[in-house]
N, C-alpha and C positions, 0 to 999 in steps of 0.2 A: 746230946751225948749218945743217944741210941743210934742216930745216923752215923756218927763217927765209928762206933763199934761195929756196925753193920758193914761200913766201908772197909774197915780194917780186916774184918773176917773175909770179905769178898776178895780183897787184895791178897791175903794169905792163901786162899784157896786157888786163885789164879797162878800165883807164884809156884805153888806145889804142883799144879798140873803142868805148867810150862817146863819146869825142871824135869819132871818125870818123862815127858814126851822126848826131851833131849836125851835122857838116859836110855830110853827105848831105842832111839835112833842109833846111839853109840853101840849098844849091845847088838842090834841088828847088823850094823855095818861090820862089826867084829866077828860076825858069824855065830854069835851066842844066841841062837834063835829060841832055845828053850827058856833061857833067862829073860829074853825080851817078851816072850809070850806070858810068862809068869807075872812080870811087872805090868804088862798090859792088862791082864785080868784084875790085878789089884787096883790099878788106876780106874778101870771101868766100874769096879765095886764102889770106889770112892766117888766117882762122877761119871755116869754113863750118858751124859748129854750128847746131843748131836755135835756140838762144838768140840768136845773132847775127842769124839770118834773121828772127826775130820782132821784134827791136829795129829792124831796117831797115824792116820793114813798118809798125811803129808810127810811126816818125819820118816816113816818106814819107806815110803817111795824114794825119799831123798837118800836114804841109806842104800838103795839099790835092791831092795827086797820087797816087791809089791805084795801086798797082803791079800 
């Protein structure tokens, strides 16, 4: 049971991160850079891992606003 709960928690965390980086990309692409920065700061407070930082860089670059 513990493994299932841990797996669920990890899946929910990944889903939250994945959705947030998409929102950061949308805000960046729309030119709402202050909002994108604020959301980025909140995401990094939630998960400041190298993987999350790389995902942010990838999505910001795709939006056409290198960080």
